[in-house]
PDBQT receptor file of N, H, CA, C and O in Angstrom, charges set to zero:
ATOM      1  N   MET A   1      41.697  60.009  12.128  1.00  0.00    +0.000 N 
ATOM      2  CA  MET A   1      41.183  58.731  12.617  1.00  0.00    +0.000 C 
ATOM      3  C   MET A   1      40.190  58.981  13.752  1.00  0.00    +0.000 C 
ATOM      4  O   MET A   1      40.452  59.783  14.648  1.00  0.00    +0.000 OA
ATOM      5  N   ALA A   2      39.068  58.302  13.707  1.00  0.00    +0.000 N 
ATOM      6  H   ALA A   2      38.856  57.650  12.979  1.00  0.00    +0.000 HD
ATOM      7  CA  ALA A   2      38.028  58.485  14.714  1.00  0.00    +0.000 C 
ATOM      8  C   ALA A   2      38.448  57.845  16.034  1.00  0.00    +0.000 C 
ATOM      9  O   ALA A   2      39.169  56.847  16.064  1.00  0.00    +0.000 OA
ATOM     10  N   ASP A   3      37.979  58.445  17.115  1.00  0.00    +0.000 N 
ATOM     11  H   ASP A   3      37.394  59.256  17.090  1.00  0.00    +0.000 HD
ATOM     12  CA  ASP A   3      38.261  57.923  18.454  1.00  0.00    +0.000 C 
ATOM     13  C   ASP A   3      37.412  56.663  18.674  1.00  0.00    +0.000 C 
ATOM     14  O   ASP A   3      36.183  56.744  18.655  1.00  0.00    +0.000 OA
ATOM     15  N   PRO A   4      38.049  55.497  18.884  1.00  0.00    +0.000 N 
ATOM     16  CA  PRO A   4      37.263  54.267  19.072  1.00  0.00    +0.000 C 
ATOM     17  C   PRO A   4      36.436  54.271  20.350  1.00  0.00    +0.000 C 
ATOM     18  O   PRO A   4      35.514  53.466  20.487  1.00  0.00    +0.000 OA
ATOM     19  N   LEU A   5      36.749  55.164  21.290  1.00  0.00    +0.000 N 
ATOM     20  H   LEU A   5      37.498  55.817  21.179  1.00  0.00    +0.000 HD
ATOM     21  CA  LEU A   5      35.997  55.230  22.541  1.00  0.00    +0.000 C 
ATOM     22  C   LEU A   5      34.804  56.182  22.452  1.00  0.00    +0.000 C 
ATOM     23  O   LEU A   5      33.999  56.260  23.380  1.00  0.00    +0.000 OA
ATOM     24  N   HIS A   6      34.693  56.899  21.343  1.00  0.00    +0.000 N 
ATOM     25  H   HIS A   6      35.347  56.836  20.590  1.00  0.00    +0.000 HD
ATOM     26  CA  HIS A   6      33.605  57.871  21.198  1.00  0.00    +0.000 C 
ATOM     27  C   HIS A   6      32.245  57.183  21.303  1.00  0.00    +0.000 C 
ATOM     28  O   HIS A   6      31.948  56.258  20.547  1.00  0.00    +0.000 OA
ATOM     29  N   GLY A   7      31.433  57.636  22.236  1.00  0.00    +0.000 N 
ATOM     30  H   GLY A   7      31.675  58.387  22.851  1.00  0.00    +0.000 HD
ATOM     31  CA  GLY A   7      30.095  57.100  22.405  1.00  0.00    +0.000 C 
ATOM     32  C   GLY A   7      30.013  55.826  23.235  1.00  0.00    +0.000 C 
ATOM     33  O   GLY A   7      28.926  55.286  23.438  1.00  0.00    +0.000 OA
ATOM     34  N   VAL A   8      31.152  55.345  23.716  1.00  0.00    +0.000 N 
ATOM     35  H   VAL A   8      32.036  55.784  23.551  1.00  0.00    +0.000 HD
ATOM     36  CA  VAL A   8      31.153  54.122  24.524  1.00  0.00    +0.000 C 
ATOM     37  C   VAL A   8      31.226  54.518  25.998  1.00  0.00    +0.000 C 
ATOM     38  O   VAL A   8      32.153  55.209  26.419  1.00  0.00    +0.000 OA
ATOM     39  N   LYS A   9      30.254  54.080  26.766  1.00  0.00    +0.000 N 
ATOM     40  H   LYS A   9      29.500  53.518  26.424  1.00  0.00    +0.000 HD
ATOM     41  CA  LYS A   9      30.211  54.437  28.186  1.00  0.00    +0.000 C 
ATOM     42  C   LYS A   9      31.194  53.574  28.976  1.00  0.00    +0.000 C 
ATOM     43  O   LYS A   9      31.489  52.436  28.609  1.00  0.00    +0.000 OA
ATOM     44  N   LEU A  10      31.691  54.150  30.070  1.00  0.00    +0.000 N 
ATOM     45  H   LEU A  10      31.452  55.074  30.368  1.00  0.00    +0.000 HD
ATOM     46  CA  LEU A  10      32.640  53.439  30.925  1.00  0.00    +0.000 C 
ATOM     47  C   LEU A  10      32.045  52.128  31.428  1.00  0.00    +0.000 C 
ATOM     48  O   LEU A  10      32.751  51.123  31.505  1.00  0.00    +0.000 OA
ATOM     49  N   GLU A  11      30.782  52.123  31.765  1.00  0.00    +0.000 N 
ATOM     50  H   GLU A  11      30.209  52.940  31.703  1.00  0.00    +0.000 HD
ATOM     51  CA  GLU A  11      30.139  50.889  32.236  1.00  0.00    +0.000 C 
ATOM     52  C   GLU A  11      30.173  49.808  31.152  1.00  0.00    +0.000 C 
ATOM     53  O   GLU A  11      30.392  48.636  31.458  1.00  0.00    +0.000 OA
ATOM     54  N   GLU A  12      29.958  50.191  29.889  1.00  0.00    +0.000 N 
ATOM     55  H   GLU A  12      29.780  51.143  29.641  1.00  0.00    +0.000 HD
ATOM     56  CA  GLU A  12      30.024  49.236  28.787  1.00  0.00    +0.000 C 
ATOM     57  C   GLU A  12      31.436  48.679  28.631  1.00  0.00    +0.000 C 
ATOM     58  O   GLU A  12      31.619  47.490  28.370  1.00  0.00    +0.000 OA
ATOM     59  N   ILE A  13      32.427  49.547  28.793  1.00  0.00    +0.000 N 
ATOM     60  H   ILE A  13      32.278  50.513  29.005  1.00  0.00    +0.000 HD
ATOM     61  CA  ILE A  13      33.827  49.132  28.679  1.00  0.00    +0.000 C 
ATOM     62  C   ILE A  13      34.145  48.087  29.744  1.00  0.00    +0.000 C 
ATOM     63  O   ILE A  13      34.687  47.024  29.440  1.00  0.00    +0.000 OA
ATOM     64  N   ILE A  14      33.807  48.395  30.986  1.00  0.00    +0.000 N 
ATOM     65  H   ILE A  14      33.366  49.258  31.233  1.00  0.00    +0.000 HD
ATOM     66  CA  ILE A  14      34.108  47.485  32.093  1.00  0.00    +0.000 C 
ATOM     67  C   ILE A  14      33.360  46.165  31.925  1.00  0.00    +0.000 C 
ATOM     68  O   ILE A  14      33.942  45.092  32.086  1.00  0.00    +0.000 OA
ATOM     69  N   THR A  15      32.074  46.246  31.603  1.00  0.00    +0.000 N 
ATOM     70  H   THR A  15      31.601  47.118  31.472  1.00  0.00    +0.000 HD
ATOM     71  CA  THR A  15      31.265  45.039  31.451  1.00  0.00    +0.000 C 
ATOM     72  C   THR A  15      31.814  44.139  30.342  1.00  0.00    +0.000 C 
ATOM     73  O   THR A  15      31.911  42.924  30.520  1.00  0.00    +0.000 OA
ATOM     74  N   SER A  16      32.171  44.725  29.207  1.00  0.00    +0.000 N 
ATOM     75  H   SER A  16      32.092  45.711  29.063  1.00  0.00    +0.000 HD
ATOM     76  CA  SER A  16      32.672  43.897  28.104  1.00  0.00    +0.000 C 
ATOM     77  C   SER A  16      34.028  43.287  28.442  1.00  0.00    +0.000 C 
ATOM     78  O   SER A  16      34.304  42.152  28.054  1.00  0.00    +0.000 OA
ATOM     79  N   LEU A  17      34.874  44.017  29.155  1.00  0.00    +0.000 N 
ATOM     80  H   LEU A  17      34.650  44.939  29.470  1.00  0.00    +0.000 HD
ATOM     81  CA  LEU A  17      36.172  43.463  29.564  1.00  0.00    +0.000 C 
ATOM     82  C   LEU A  17      35.995  42.321  30.564  1.00  0.00    +0.000 C 
ATOM     83  O   LEU A  17      36.702  41.316  30.489  1.00  0.00    +0.000 OA
ATOM     84  N   VAL A  18      35.065  42.469  31.492  1.00  0.00    +0.000 N 
ATOM     85  H   VAL A  18      34.491  43.285  31.554  1.00  0.00    +0.000 HD
ATOM     86  CA  VAL A  18      34.808  41.409  32.474  1.00  0.00    +0.000 C 
ATOM     87  C   VAL A  18      34.269  40.167  31.771  1.00  0.00    +0.000 C 
ATOM     88  O   VAL A  18      34.668  39.049  32.096  1.00  0.00    +0.000 OA
ATOM     89  N   GLU A  19      33.363  40.355  30.811  1.00  0.00    +0.000 N 
ATOM     90  H   GLU A  19      33.039  41.264  30.547  1.00  0.00    +0.000 HD
ATOM     91  CA  GLU A  19      32.816  39.213  30.078  1.00  0.00    +0.000 C 
ATOM     92  C   GLU A  19      33.910  38.521  29.263  1.00  0.00    +0.000 C 
ATOM     93  O   GLU A  19      33.902  37.297  29.134  1.00  0.00    +0.000 OA
ATOM     94  N   HIS A  20      34.840  39.288  28.719  1.00  0.00    +0.000 N 
ATOM     95  H   HIS A  20      34.846  40.282  28.824  1.00  0.00    +0.000 HD
ATOM     96  CA  HIS A  20      35.896  38.734  27.871  1.00  0.00    +0.000 C 
ATOM     97  C   HIS A  20      37.014  38.082  28.682  1.00  0.00    +0.000 C 
ATOM     98  O   HIS A  20      37.427  36.960  28.390  1.00  0.00    +0.000 OA
ATOM     99  N   TYR A  21      37.503  38.792  29.701  1.00  0.00    +0.000 N 
ATOM    100  H   TYR A  21      37.167  39.704  29.938  1.00  0.00    +0.000 HD
ATOM    101  CA  TYR A  21      38.666  38.326  30.468  1.00  0.00    +0.000 C 
ATOM    102  C   TYR A  21      38.325  37.707  31.821  1.00  0.00    +0.000 C 
ATOM    103  O   TYR A  21      39.022  36.798  32.272  1.00  0.00    +0.000 OA
ATOM    104  N   GLY A  22      37.276  38.177  32.468  1.00  0.00    +0.000 N 
ATOM    105  H   GLY A  22      36.709  38.915  32.102  1.00  0.00    +0.000 HD
ATOM    106  CA  GLY A  22      36.972  37.776  33.842  1.00  0.00    +0.000 C 
ATOM    107  C   GLY A  22      37.747  38.659  34.816  1.00  0.00    +0.000 C 
ATOM    108  O   GLY A  22      38.736  39.291  34.443  1.00  0.00    +0.000 OA
ATOM    109  N   TRP A  23      37.300  38.697  36.044  1.00  0.00    +0.000 N 
ATOM    110  H   TRP A  23      36.497  38.184  36.348  1.00  0.00    +0.000 HD
ATOM    111  CA  TRP A  23      37.918  39.579  37.048  1.00  0.00    +0.000 C 
ATOM    112  C   TRP A  23      39.371  39.196  37.339  1.00  0.00    +0.000 C 
ATOM    113  O   TRP A  23      40.227  40.069  37.479  1.00  0.00    +0.000 OA
ATOM    114  N   ASP A  24      39.645  37.908  37.429  1.00  0.00    +0.000 N 
ATOM    115  H   ASP A  24      38.950  37.198  37.315  1.00  0.00    +0.000 HD
ATOM    116  CA  ASP A  24      41.006  37.461  37.764  1.00  0.00    +0.000 C 
ATOM    117  C   ASP A  24      42.012  37.884  36.704  1.00  0.00    +0.000 C 
ATOM    118  O   ASP A  24      43.092  38.378  37.027  1.00  0.00    +0.000 OA
ATOM    119  N   GLU A  25      41.660  37.693  35.451  1.00  0.00    +0.000 N 
ATOM    120  H   GLU A  25      40.782  37.291  35.188  1.00  0.00    +0.000 HD
ATOM    121  CA  GLU A  25      42.556  38.085  34.353  1.00  0.00    +0.000 C 
ATOM    122  C   GLU A  25      42.736  39.603  34.316  1.00  0.00    +0.000 C 
ATOM    123  O   GLU A  25      43.837  40.095  34.070  1.00  0.00    +0.000 OA
ATOM    124  N   LEU A  26      41.660  40.338  34.558  1.00  0.00    +0.000 N 
ATOM    125  H   LEU A  26      40.765  39.938  34.758  1.00  0.00    +0.000 HD
ATOM    126  CA  LEU A  26      41.776  41.803  34.601  1.00  0.00    +0.000 C 
ATOM    127  C   LEU A  26      42.708  42.243  35.725  1.00  0.00    +0.000 C 
ATOM    128  O   LEU A  26      43.513  43.159  35.553  1.00  0.00    +0.000 OA
ATOM    129  N   ALA A  27      42.596  41.593  36.858  1.00  0.00    +0.000 N 
ATOM    130  H   ALA A  27      41.942  40.849  36.998  1.00  0.00    +0.000 HD
ATOM    131  CA  ALA A  27      43.469  41.922  37.990  1.00  0.00    +0.000 C 
ATOM    132  C   ALA A  27      44.931  41.636  37.656  1.00  0.00    +0.000 C 
ATOM    133  O   ALA A  27      45.821  42.347  38.121  1.00  0.00    +0.000 OA
ATOM    134  N   ASP A  28      45.184  40.605  36.855  1.00  0.00    +0.000 N 
ATOM    135  H   ASP A  28      44.460  40.027  36.477  1.00  0.00    +0.000 HD
ATOM    136  CA  ASP A  28      46.554  40.308  36.427  1.00  0.00    +0.000 C 
ATOM    137  C   ASP A  28      47.064  41.334  35.421  1.00  0.00    +0.000 C 
ATOM    138  O   ASP A  28      48.232  41.721  35.464  1.00  0.00    +0.000 OA
ATOM    139  N   ARG A  29      46.197  41.772  34.522  1.00  0.00    +0.000 N 
ATOM    140  H   ARG A  29      45.249  41.458  34.487  1.00  0.00    +0.000 HD
ATOM    141  CA  ARG A  29      46.599  42.699  33.466  1.00  0.00    +0.000 C 
ATOM    142  C   ARG A  29      46.738  44.131  33.970  1.00  0.00    +0.000 C 
ATOM    143  O   ARG A  29      47.651  44.853  33.567  1.00  0.00    +0.000 OA
ATOM    144  N   ILE A  30      45.823  44.540  34.857  1.00  0.00    +0.000 N 
ATOM    145  H   ILE A  30      45.082  43.954  35.184  1.00  0.00    +0.000 HD
ATOM    146  CA  ILE A  30      45.828  45.904  35.405  1.00  0.00    +0.000 C 
ATOM    147  C   ILE A  30      45.790  45.784  36.916  1.00  0.00    +0.000 C 
ATOM    148  O   ILE A  30      44.794  45.340  37.487  1.00  0.00    +0.000 OA
ATOM    149  N   ARG A  31      46.863  46.177  37.553  1.00  0.00    +0.000 N 
ATOM    150  H   ARG A  31      47.672  46.537  37.089  1.00  0.00    +0.000 HD
ATOM    151  CA  ARG A  31      47.019  45.974  38.993  1.00  0.00    +0.000 C 
ATOM    152  C   ARG A  31      46.269  47.033  39.798  1.00  0.00    +0.000 C 
ATOM    153  O   ARG A  31      46.858  48.013  40.253  1.00  0.00    +0.000 OA
ATOM    154  N   VAL A  32      44.970  46.827  39.967  1.00  0.00    +0.000 N 
ATOM    155  H   VAL A  32      44.491  46.031  39.597  1.00  0.00    +0.000 HD
ATOM    156  CA  VAL A  32      44.159  47.684  40.828  1.00  0.00    +0.000 C 
ATOM    157  C   VAL A  32      43.330  46.795  41.746  1.00  0.00    +0.000 C 
ATOM    158  O   VAL A  32      42.850  45.738  41.337  1.00  0.00    +0.000 OA
ATOM    159  N   ARG A  33      43.170  47.226  42.972  1.00  0.00    +0.000 N 
ATOM    160  H   ARG A  33      43.560  48.085  43.305  1.00  0.00    +0.000 HD
ATOM    161  CA  ARG A  33      42.486  46.397  43.971  1.00  0.00    +0.000 C 
ATOM    162  C   ARG A  33      41.015  46.171  43.654  1.00  0.00    +0.000 C 
ATOM    163  O   ARG A  33      40.456  45.145  44.043  1.00  0.00    +0.000 OA
ATOM    164  N   CYS A  34      40.376  47.104  42.958  1.00  0.00    +0.000 N 
ATOM    165  H   CYS A  34      40.830  47.937  42.642  1.00  0.00    +0.000 HD
ATOM    166  CA  CYS A  34      38.943  46.916  42.679  1.00  0.00    +0.000 C 
ATOM    167  C   CYS A  34      38.690  45.733  41.757  1.00  0.00    +0.000 C 
ATOM    168  O   CYS A  34      37.557  45.259  41.678  1.00  0.00    +0.000 OA
ATOM    169  N   PHE A  35      39.717  45.238  41.051  1.00  0.00    +0.000 N 
ATOM    170  H   PHE A  35      40.637  45.624  41.115  1.00  0.00    +0.000 HD
ATOM    171  CA  PHE A  35      39.576  44.035  40.238  1.00  0.00    +0.000 C 
ATOM    172  C   PHE A  35      39.860  42.778  41.055  1.00  0.00    +0.000 C 
ATOM    173  O   PHE A  35      39.324  41.711  40.757  1.00  0.00    +0.000 OA
ATOM    174  N   ALA A  36      40.687  42.896  42.067  1.00  0.00    +0.000 N 
ATOM    175  H   ALA A  36      41.122  43.763  42.310  1.00  0.00    +0.000 HD
ATOM    176  CA  ALA A  36      41.140  41.726  42.814  1.00  0.00    +0.000 C 
ATOM    177  C   ALA A  36      40.328  41.461  44.082  1.00  0.00    +0.000 C 
ATOM    178  O   ALA A  36      40.086  40.304  44.424  1.00  0.00    +0.000 OA
ATOM    179  N   ASN A  37      39.908  42.507  44.780  1.00  0.00    +0.000 N 
ATOM    180  H   ASN A  37      40.105  43.447  44.502  1.00  0.00    +0.000 HD
ATOM    181  CA  ASN A  37      39.235  42.345  46.073  1.00  0.00    +0.000 C 
ATOM    182  C   ASN A  37      37.749  42.654  45.950  1.00  0.00    +0.000 C 
ATOM    183  O   ASN A  37      37.363  43.809  45.774  1.00  0.00    +0.000 OA
ATOM    184  N   ASP A  38      36.921  41.626  46.043  1.00  0.00    +0.000 N 
ATOM    185  H   ASP A  38      37.234  40.687  46.186  1.00  0.00    +0.000 HD
ATOM    186  CA  ASP A  38      35.468  41.765  46.000  1.00  0.00    +0.000 C 
ATOM    187  C   ASP A  38      35.025  42.628  44.818  1.00  0.00    +0.000 C 
ATOM    188  O   ASP A  38      34.386  43.660  45.018  1.00  0.00    +0.000 OA
ATOM    189  N   PRO A  39      35.356  42.219  43.584  1.00  0.00    +0.000 N 
ATOM    190  CA  PRO A  39      35.078  43.066  42.423  1.00  0.00    +0.000 C 
ATOM    191  C   PRO A  39      33.600  43.133  42.062  1.00  0.00    +0.000 C 
ATOM    192  O   PRO A  39      32.862  42.158  42.200  1.00  0.00    +0.000 OA
ATOM    193  N   SER A  40      33.193  44.296  41.601  1.00  0.00    +0.000 N 
ATOM    194  H   SER A  40      33.793  45.088  41.489  1.00  0.00    +0.000 HD
ATOM    195  CA  SER A  40      31.857  44.492  41.043  1.00  0.00    +0.000 C 
ATOM    196  C   SER A  40      31.941  45.642  40.052  1.00  0.00    +0.000 C 
ATOM    197  O   SER A  40      32.841  46.478  40.133  1.00  0.00    +0.000 OA
ATOM    198  N   VAL A  41      31.007  45.676  39.126  1.00  0.00    +0.000 N 
ATOM    199  H   VAL A  41      30.276  44.997  39.061  1.00  0.00    +0.000 HD
ATOM    200  CA  VAL A  41      30.995  46.763  38.143  1.00  0.00    +0.000 C 
ATOM    201  C   VAL A  41      30.779  48.087  38.864  1.00  0.00    +0.000 C 
ATOM    202  O   VAL A  41      31.419  49.083  38.526  1.00  0.00    +0.000 OA
ATOM    203  N   LYS A  42      29.892  48.115  39.847  1.00  0.00    +0.000 N 
ATOM    204  H   LYS A  42      29.372  47.307  40.122  1.00  0.00    +0.000 HD
ATOM    205  CA  LYS A  42      29.579  49.357  40.565  1.00  0.00    +0.000 C 
ATOM    206  C   LYS A  42      30.815  49.920  41.272  1.00  0.00    +0.000 C 
ATOM    207  O   LYS A  42      31.101  51.110  41.147  1.00  0.00    +0.000 OA
ATOM    208  N   SER A  43      31.547  49.087  42.009  1.00  0.00    +0.000 N 
ATOM    209  H   SER A  43      31.314  48.119  42.111  1.00  0.00    +0.000 HD
ATOM    210  CA  SER A  43      32.724  49.581  42.725  1.00  0.00    +0.000 C 
ATOM    211  C   SER A  43      33.829  49.981  41.750  1.00  0.00    +0.000 C 
ATOM    212  O   SER A  43      34.567  50.934  42.000  1.00  0.00    +0.000 OA
ATOM    213  N   THR A  44      33.941  49.254  40.644  1.00  0.00    +0.000 N 
ATOM    214  H   THR A  44      33.341  48.480  40.441  1.00  0.00    +0.000 HD
ATOM    215  CA  THR A  44      34.951  49.580  39.645  1.00  0.00    +0.000 C 
ATOM    216  C   THR A  44      34.635  50.914  38.986  1.00  0.00    +0.000 C 
ATOM    217  O   THR A  44      35.535  51.728  38.777  1.00  0.00    +0.000 OA
ATOM    218  N   LEU A  45      33.367  51.149  38.656  1.00  0.00    +0.000 N 
ATOM    219  H   LEU A  45      32.636  50.488  38.826  1.00  0.00    +0.000 HD
ATOM    220  CA  LEU A  45      32.972  52.432  38.072  1.00  0.00    +0.000 C 
ATOM    221  C   LEU A  45      33.331  53.591  39.001  1.00  0.00    +0.000 C 
ATOM    222  O   LEU A  45      33.885  54.599  38.563  1.00  0.00    +0.000 OA
ATOM    223  N   LYS A  46      33.015  53.439  40.265  1.00  0.00    +0.000 N 
ATOM    224  H   LYS A  46      32.566  52.620  40.621  1.00  0.00    +0.000 HD
ATOM    225  CA  LYS A  46      33.308  54.490  41.243  1.00  0.00    +0.000 C 
ATOM    226  C   LYS A  46      34.807  54.776  41.290  1.00  0.00    +0.000 C 
ATOM    227  O   LYS A  46      35.219  55.936  41.289  1.00  0.00    +0.000 OA
ATOM    228  N   PHE A  47      35.618  53.726  41.330  1.00  0.00    +0.000 N 
ATOM    229  H   PHE A  47      35.283  52.784  41.330  1.00  0.00    +0.000 HD
ATOM    230  CA  PHE A  47      37.068  53.881  41.384  1.00  0.00    +0.000 C 
ATOM    231  C   PHE A  47      37.609  54.516  40.101  1.00  0.00    +0.000 C 
ATOM    232  O   PHE A  47      38.433  55.429  40.161  1.00  0.00    +0.000 OA
ATOM    233  N   MET A  48      37.152  54.041  38.953  1.00  0.00    +0.000 N 
ATOM    234  H   MET A  48      36.482  53.300  38.905  1.00  0.00    +0.000 HD
ATOM    235  CA  MET A  48      37.658  54.542  37.668  1.00  0.00    +0.000 C 
ATOM    236  C   MET A  48      37.322  56.018  37.459  1.00  0.00    +0.000 C 
ATOM    237  O   MET A  48      38.104  56.758  36.862  1.00  0.00    +0.000 OA
ATOM    238  N   ARG A  49      36.176  56.435  37.944  1.00  0.00    +0.000 N 
ATOM    239  H   ARG A  49      35.541  55.833  38.429  1.00  0.00    +0.000 HD
ATOM    240  CA  ARG A  49      35.780  57.844  37.786  1.00  0.00    +0.000 C 
ATOM    241  C   ARG A  49      36.658  58.772  38.629  1.00  0.00    +0.000 C 
ATOM    242  O   ARG A  49      36.806  59.951  38.308  1.00  0.00    +0.000 OA
ATOM    243  N   ARG A  50      37.234  58.243  39.700  1.00  0.00    +0.000 N 
ATOM    244  H   ARG A  50      37.113  57.285  39.961  1.00  0.00    +0.000 HD
ATOM    245  CA  ARG A  50      38.085  59.060  40.579  1.00  0.00    +0.000 C 
ATOM    246  C   ARG A  50      39.568  58.889  40.301  1.00  0.00    +0.000 C 
ATOM    247  O   ARG A  50      40.389  59.616  40.859  1.00  0.00    +0.000 OA
ATOM    248  N   THR A  51      39.923  57.932  39.441  1.00  0.00    +0.000 N 
ATOM    249  H   THR A  51      39.256  57.342  38.988  1.00  0.00    +0.000 HD
ATOM    250  CA  THR A  51      41.333  57.585  39.263  1.00  0.00    +0.000 C 
ATOM    251  C   THR A  51      41.687  57.577  37.770  1.00  0.00    +0.000 C 
ATOM    252  O   THR A  51      41.572  56.548  37.105  1.00  0.00    +0.000 OA
ATOM    253  N   PRO A  52      42.119  58.733  37.254  1.00  0.00    +0.000 N 
ATOM    254  CA  PRO A  52      42.369  58.851  35.811  1.00  0.00    +0.000 C 
ATOM    255  C   PRO A  52      43.398  57.861  35.254  1.00  0.00    +0.000 C 
ATOM    256  O   PRO A  52      43.221  57.370  34.139  1.00  0.00    +0.000 OA
ATOM    257  N   TRP A  53      44.461  57.559  35.994  1.00  0.00    +0.000 N 
ATOM    258  H   TRP A  53      44.604  57.958  36.899  1.00  0.00    +0.000 HD
ATOM    259  CA  TRP A  53      45.477  56.646  35.458  1.00  0.00    +0.000 C 
ATOM    260  C   TRP A  53      44.915  55.239  35.271  1.00  0.00    +0.000 C 
ATOM    261  O   TRP A  53      45.252  54.553  34.306  1.00  0.00    +0.000 OA
ATOM    262  N   ALA A  54      44.062  54.818  36.190  1.00  0.00    +0.000 N 
ATOM    263  H   ALA A  54      43.788  55.375  36.974  1.00  0.00    +0.000 HD
ATOM    264  CA  ALA A  54      43.466  53.483  36.086  1.00  0.00    +0.000 C 
ATOM    265  C   ALA A  54      42.456  53.441  34.942  1.00  0.00    +0.000 C 
ATOM    266  O   ALA A  54      42.386  52.461  34.201  1.00  0.00    +0.000 OA
ATOM    267  N   ARG A  55      41.682  54.502  34.806  1.00  0.00    +0.000 N 
ATOM    268  H   ARG A  55      41.738  55.298  35.409  1.00  0.00    +0.000 HD
ATOM    269  CA  ARG A  55      40.716  54.579  33.701  1.00  0.00    +0.000 C 
ATOM    270  C   ARG A  55      41.436  54.538  32.360  1.00  0.00    +0.000 C 
ATOM    271  O   ARG A  55      40.983  53.868  31.433  1.00  0.00    +0.000 OA
ATOM    272  N   ASP A  56      42.546  55.244  32.252  1.00  0.00    +0.000 N 
ATOM    273  H   ASP A  56      42.915  55.788  33.006  1.00  0.00    +0.000 HD
ATOM    274  CA  ASP A  56      43.329  55.230  31.010  1.00  0.00    +0.000 C 
ATOM    275  C   ASP A  56      43.773  53.816  30.655  1.00  0.00    +0.000 C 
ATOM    276  O   ASP A  56      43.705  53.416  29.492  1.00  0.00    +0.000 OA
ATOM    277  N   LYS A  57      44.226  53.062  31.646  1.00  0.00    +0.000 N 
ATOM    278  H   LYS A  57      44.281  53.387  32.591  1.00  0.00    +0.000 HD
ATOM    279  CA  LYS A  57      44.684  51.685  31.406  1.00  0.00    +0.000 C 
ATOM    280  C   LYS A  57      43.523  50.794  30.961  1.00  0.00    +0.000 C 
ATOM    281  O   LYS A  57      43.682  49.967  30.063  1.00  0.00    +0.000 OA
ATOM    282  N   VAL A  58      42.373  50.961  31.579  1.00  0.00    +0.000 N 
ATOM    283  H   VAL A  58      42.244  51.633  32.309  1.00  0.00    +0.000 HD
ATOM    284  CA  VAL A  58      41.197  50.167  31.223  1.00  0.00    +0.000 C 
ATOM    285  C   VAL A  58      40.747  50.513  29.806  1.00  0.00    +0.000 C 
ATOM    286  O   VAL A  58      40.438  49.620  29.016  1.00  0.00    +0.000 OA
ATOM    287  N   GLU A  59      40.711  51.797  29.485  1.00  0.00    +0.000 N 
ATOM    288  H   GLU A  59      40.962  52.522  30.127  1.00  0.00    +0.000 HD
ATOM    289  CA  GLU A  59      40.307  52.211  28.141  1.00  0.00    +0.000 C 
ATOM    290  C   GLU A  59      41.297  51.706  27.095  1.00  0.00    +0.000 C 
ATOM    291  O   GLU A  59      40.890  51.283  26.013  1.00  0.00    +0.000 OA
ATOM    292  N   LYS A  60      42.580  51.745  27.405  1.00  0.00    +0.000 N 
ATOM    293  H   LYS A  60      42.910  52.088  28.284  1.00  0.00    +0.000 HD
ATOM    294  CA  LYS A  60      43.603  51.258  26.477  1.00  0.00    +0.000 C 
ATOM    295  C   LYS A  60      43.424  49.762  26.232  1.00  0.00    +0.000 C 
ATOM    296  O   LYS A  60      43.499  49.313  25.089  1.00  0.00    +0.000 OA
ATOM    297  N   LEU A  61      43.189  48.984  27.288  1.00  0.00    +0.000 N 
ATOM    298  H   LEU A  61      43.128  49.349  28.217  1.00  0.00    +0.000 HD
ATOM    299  CA  LEU A  61      42.982  47.549  27.143  1.00  0.00    +0.000 C 
ATOM    300  C   LEU A  61      41.739  47.280  26.301  1.00  0.00    +0.000 C 
ATOM    301  O   LEU A  61      41.745  46.375  25.466  1.00  0.00    +0.000 OA
ATOM    302  N   TRP A  62      40.684  48.045  26.505  1.00  0.00    +0.000 N 
ATOM    303  H   TRP A  62      40.679  48.780  27.183  1.00  0.00    +0.000 HD
ATOM    304  CA  TRP A  62      39.457  47.860  25.730  1.00  0.00    +0.000 C 
ATOM    305  C   TRP A  62      39.713  48.112  24.246  1.00  0.00    +0.000 C 
ATOM    306  O   TRP A  62      39.266  47.343  23.395  1.00  0.00    +0.000 OA
ATOM    307  N   VAL A  63      40.437  49.193  23.940  1.00  0.00    +0.000 N 
ATOM    308  H   VAL A  63      40.800  49.817  24.631  1.00  0.00    +0.000 HD
ATOM    309  CA  VAL A  63      40.752  49.514  22.545  1.00  0.00    +0.000 C 
ATOM    310  C   VAL A  63      41.590  48.399  21.922  1.00  0.00    +0.000 C 
ATOM    311  O   VAL A  63      41.325  47.973  20.798  1.00  0.00    +0.000 OA
ATOM    312  N   GLU A  64      42.616  47.922  22.663  1.00  0.00    +0.000 N 
ATOM    313  H   GLU A  64      42.832  48.268  23.576  1.00  0.00    +0.000 HD
ATOM    314  CA  GLU A  64      43.472  46.844  22.147  1.00  0.00    +0.000 C 
ATOM    315  C   GLU A  64      42.681  45.555  21.911  1.00  0.00    +0.000 C 
ATOM    316  O   GLU A  64      42.987  44.786  21.000  1.00  0.00    +0.000 OA
ATOM    317  N   THR A  65      41.665  45.331  22.740  1.00  0.00    +0.000 N 
ATOM    318  H   THR A  65      41.416  45.955  23.480  1.00  0.00    +0.000 HD
ATOM    319  CA  THR A  65      40.910  44.083  22.683  1.00  0.00    +0.000 C 
ATOM    320  C   THR A  65      39.777  44.132  21.661  1.00  0.00    +0.000 C 
ATOM    321  O   THR A  65      39.567  43.167  20.927  1.00  0.00    +0.000 OA
ATOM    322  N   PHE A  66      39.046  45.246  21.607  1.00  0.00    +0.000 N 
ATOM    323  H   PHE A  66      39.217  46.030  22.204  1.00  0.00    +0.000 HD
ATOM    324  CA  PHE A  66      37.790  45.278  20.845  1.00  0.00    +0.000 C 
ATOM    325  C   PHE A  66      37.762  46.217  19.654  1.00  0.00    +0.000 C 
ATOM    326  O   PHE A  66      36.964  46.003  18.741  1.00  0.00    +0.000 OA
ATOM    327  N   ALA A  67      38.589  47.237  19.621  1.00  0.00    +0.000 N 
ATOM    328  H   ALA A  67      39.238  47.411  20.363  1.00  0.00    +0.000 HD
ATOM    329  CA  ALA A  67      38.519  48.204  18.521  1.00  0.00    +0.000 C 
ATOM    330  C   ALA A  67      39.067  47.594  17.233  1.00  0.00    +0.000 C 
ATOM    331  O   ALA A  67      40.035  46.835  17.268  1.00  0.00    +0.000 OA
ATOM    332  N   PRO A  68      38.456  47.922  16.104  1.00  0.00    +0.000 N 
ATOM    333  CA  PRO A  68      38.916  47.370  14.824  1.00  0.00    +0.000 C 
ATOM    334  C   PRO A  68      40.286  47.902  14.408  1.00  0.00    +0.000 C 
ATOM    335  O   PRO A  68      40.801  47.527  13.355  1.00  0.00    +0.000 OA
TER     336      PRO A  68
C-alpha cells in the first residue's frame, strides 16, 4: 500500500487541516499550544518540525480526514 503522505508537504497538511477544521477544532483534537495560543501556519510549522510526536498526530489526523 502506498504511503498517503508521500509527496505532501507539512505546510500543505497544516493548511488543509486549518481550512477544514479551523484552529479551535484542531486545538480540541490535538492538544498543542501552537493551535490554541496565537496560531499561525508559520509558528505551527516551526513547532511541528521540532516535535515529532505532535507531527505524527497531525499527519495521522490528515490521513484520517483526507486520504482515500
